[in-house]
N, C-alpha and C positions, 0 to 999 in steps of 0.2 A: 627309247629312253625310259619309257614307263616300265618296260620289262626290267631294266637295270635297277630302277627304284624298287620294284617288287623283289628283286633278289636281295637287296640290302635290307628292306623293311619287312619282308615276309610276303607270302602270297596267300590270299589276296590282301592288298593294302587296305587298311580301314579307310573308308571314303573320306571321312573328316580329316584324317592325317594327310592324305593325298591332296585334298583341296587346300589345306593349310600350306603345304609346301609349295604348291603351284601359286597360291595367293602371295606368298613371300616373293617368289620369282616375278610375279606380275607387278608387285609393288616397285620393283627395280626399273621398270620400263620408263616411267616419267623422268627420273634423274638421268637415265642413260640417253633419252631423247634430248633432254636439256644439254647435256655435255656434248653430244654429237653436233647439235646445231649452234652452240654458243660461239665457236670460233668462226663459223661461216656466216651466220645470220645476225649475230649480235646478241647481247644479253636479253634484251626485251623480247625479241622474237622467240628465242630459245625458252624463256620463262613462260611465254604464252603457250607455246607448243607443249611444254611440260605440264602446265595446268590443264590443257585440253586432254592430255593423256591421263592425268590423275582423276579427272572427273568424267571420263568417257565411259558411258554405260557399256558399250561394246567391248572395250578393253577389260572392264571389270568382269563381264561375263566370261570372256576368254581366259582371264587370269585365274578364275576360281572354278572353271569347269574341269572335270577330270578327263581332259584331252591334252594333246601335245601342242596345240597351237600357241599357248602362252609361253611355253618353254622354247618353242621354235623362234618366236619373236625375240625373246631374251637373248638367245644364242646368236641370232642374226644381228641384233644391235651390238652384241659383244664383238662380232667379227668386224662390223663397220667401225666401231671405236678403235679397235686394234689396227685397222688398216688406214685410219685417217691421216696418219703421219707417214711421210715418205720413208721408205726403208733406208736406214742409215748405213754408213760404212762400218760402224761399230758393231760389237757383239749384240747390242740391243736389237739390231735388224734381224739377226739370226733368231733371237728369242721371240721377237714378234712373229717371225715366219713360223716357228714351231707352234706358238700360241694360236696363230690363224689356222694351222693344220688341226690342232686339237679341237678348237671351236667348230671348224668345218666338219670334222668327223662326227662330233656330237650333233651338229645340225643335220647331217645326213642320216644319222640314226633316228633322229626325232621324226623326220619326214623324208622319205627317200628322194624326193625331188631336190632336197637340200644339197645333194652332191653337186648339182650344177652351180649353185652359189658358192659351195666350198671350193670349187675350182676357179670360178670366174673372179671372185673378189680378190684372191691372191694375185691373179694375173694382172688385174687392174692396179693392184698395189705396187707391183714391181715394174710396171710399164715405164715410169720415169728413169729407172736404172738401166733399162735394156740398151739404150743407145750409148750411154756413157761408160757403163761397167757391166757388160753382159755376163761376165763370170760371176760377179757378185749377185746379179739377179738370179742366175741359175742356182747359186748356193741357197739363196733365200727360198726359192721354190722347192729345192731339195728338202729343206727343213719343214716346209709346209707339207710335202708328201710324207715325210716321216711321221709328223703329227697325225695326219689323217690315217696312215697305216696302223699306228699304235692304237688308235681308237677303234678302228674297224676290225682289226685282227681278232680280238676275243669274240666279237659277234659273228664273224665269219666262221670261226671254229665251232661256236655253238650251233650255227645254222647247219654246218656239215654234219655234226652229230645228230641233230634233230632230223635232217633230211635222210640220212642213212637209215635211221630207225624207221622213218616213215616208208622208205623204199622197201625195207625188209618185211614190214608188216602189211601195210595197206597197198603199197605199190605193186607188190608181187601178186596180191589177190586180184587187183583190177587190171593187171597187165601193163601198167604205166609207171615208170620210175621218173623221178625228178633229178635234175642236176644237183650235186652236193656242194659245189662252190658258188655260194650266193652271199656276197658281202652285204647287200641291202635287199630288203623285200618290201613290197607295198602290200601284198596280200598273200594268201596261201596258208599252208598248214603250219607256218611258223608263228603266226600271230595269235 
């Protein structure tokens, strides 16, 4: 995700600008936690949790550090908020499925282990539909998959180009080439 920001804002991003953008994202955590908990735990508990988030030193550090953890938390909360309502029979369920896919793809780009949550949260989301309407559940999951694919495709193409270049230059010199189909990476010559 930070590489995407770099492509939009220039490379390298000015540290203050990056911290400001991440700080804005981090400021959204408290209201999102409140909204997520309000229906389940009541207004008072949700308000207390939101206040704890707002005044948490750890969350403040995460939100303003030039790392991906604050963005990851924001995207995860976005997925949980999107999936908190049962997938409906209406088109809103399809839109939610697509939204879950887009958020899941961004989550996976932010931290590669996010792909597990990008797949697990939608499965839990459609679970109530599986027995009653398996076809509808499958359609919802198909839209999740489309959302994930649309987010990961540009990064996968970028990785293929970068890895092909690496294989042509360094890989040939050292006698080891890398695979060029890599939708997600945690480490390596791509970072």
